[in-house]
VMD Tcl script that draws the C-alpha trace (Angstrom):
set ca {
  {91.39 105.39 104.88}
  {91.64 109.20 105.58}
  {88.77 111.23 106.68}
  {87.07 112.47 103.18}
  {86.32 116.07 104.22}
  {90.58 117.07 104.03}
  {90.81 116.82 99.93}
  {94.13 118.50 99.84}
  {95.51 116.04 102.18}
  {93.98 113.04 100.28}
  {95.33 114.47 97.13}
  {98.76 114.91 98.90}
  {98.56 111.18 100.32}
  {97.86 109.78 97.02}
  {100.71 112.01 95.51}
  {103.04 110.53 96.93}
  {102.72 106.93 96.80}
  {102.00 107.15 92.77}
  {98.25 106.62 93.07}
  {96.08 109.23 90.91}
  {95.73 112.11 92.68}
  {92.24 113.08 91.05}
  {90.40 110.55 92.95}
  {87.06 111.62 92.73}
  {86.95 111.20 89.11}
  {89.20 107.75 89.36}
  {86.41 106.64 91.58}
  {83.75 107.52 89.04}
  {85.64 105.70 86.32}
  {85.83 102.49 88.77}
  {81.91 102.61 89.59}
  {81.11 102.61 85.75}
  {83.24 99.96 84.87}
  {81.96 97.82 87.47}
  {85.20 97.75 89.71}
  {85.60 98.29 93.22}
  {87.64 101.48 93.59}
  {88.36 100.77 97.60}
  {90.27 96.99 96.68}
  {92.31 99.08 93.70}
  {93.94 101.81 96.11}
  {95.78 101.89 99.15}
  {94.33 105.69 100.23}
  {90.78 105.71 100.73}
  {88.57 108.68 101.33}
  {85.81 107.86 103.86}
  {82.66 109.87 103.89}
  {81.38 110.03 107.82}
  {78.09 111.65 106.70}
  {77.16 108.63 104.71}
  {79.18 105.74 106.05}
  {78.24 106.88 110.01}
  {76.12 103.88 110.33}
  {78.53 101.50 108.93}
  {81.40 102.42 110.58}
  {79.30 102.35 114.18}
  {77.77 98.96 113.57}
  {81.26 98.22 112.85}
  {82.75 99.62 116.13}
  {80.38 98.01 118.10}
  {80.75 94.84 116.59}
  {84.18 94.68 117.02}
  {83.73 95.81 120.67}
  {80.77 93.50 121.72}
  {82.99 89.91 120.70}
  {85.64 90.96 122.16}
  {88.09 91.21 118.97}
  {89.75 94.68 120.24}
  {91.26 95.16 123.72}
  {92.66 98.88 124.64}
  {95.37 98.91 127.00}
  {94.48 101.62 130.02}
  {97.12 103.87 129.08}
  {94.88 104.58 126.38}
  {92.70 106.55 128.88}
  {91.36 109.12 126.03}
  {90.15 106.37 123.45}
  {88.61 104.97 126.75}
  {87.00 108.20 128.22}
  {86.07 108.75 124.74}
  {84.02 105.26 124.05}
  {82.36 105.94 127.58}
  {81.29 109.45 126.30}
  {80.13 108.23 122.75}
  {76.54 107.03 122.40}
  {73.86 106.88 119.26}
  {71.02 107.71 118.68}
  {68.99 105.70 115.84}
  {72.46 105.37 114.26}
  {73.58 108.74 114.71}
  {76.72 109.00 116.44}
  {76.57 111.19 119.48}
  {80.18 112.22 120.99}
  {80.09 114.66 124.01}
  {83.73 115.19 124.91}
  {86.99 116.73 123.78}
  {89.34 114.34 121.80}
  {86.45 112.62 119.29}
  {89.31 112.25 117.27}
  {90.13 109.02 118.45}
  {87.08 107.58 118.58}
  {86.71 108.58 114.87}
  {90.11 107.53 114.03}
  {88.92 103.71 115.35}
  {85.48 103.79 113.61}
  {87.88 104.84 110.39}
  {89.76 101.53 111.37}
  {86.96 99.02 111.83}
  {85.61 99.71 108.14}
  {88.78 98.15 106.76}
  {90.18 95.54 109.22}
  {86.85 93.39 110.32}
}
mol new
graphics top color blue
foreach p $ca { graphics top sphere $p radius 0.5 }
foreach p [lrange $ca 0 end-1] q [lrange $ca 1 end] { graphics top cylinder $p $q radius 0.2 }
display resetview
């Protein structure tokens, strides 16, 4: 899963593993044929704007149920989680290094 903001990077990744580079058209084609695009591709673009609530819910569930333990060596990630909150499903991040929390949110969508 990759942040959907960087279109050129996604295309480069897809090209490197032989997936269809014009992924936006491929996604539309899959959906029009009632096929699951995410099950049929390795590189998946994720729109944080439209999936932020889903990602937050998954991350919260993973942490609350104890499915994830974070070693103390990952101090930046731990601090990032402590300094992240949500207001009505919107993630509020008041710290530098918020990419680590976003990466964890991306990981949670696919894994659990």
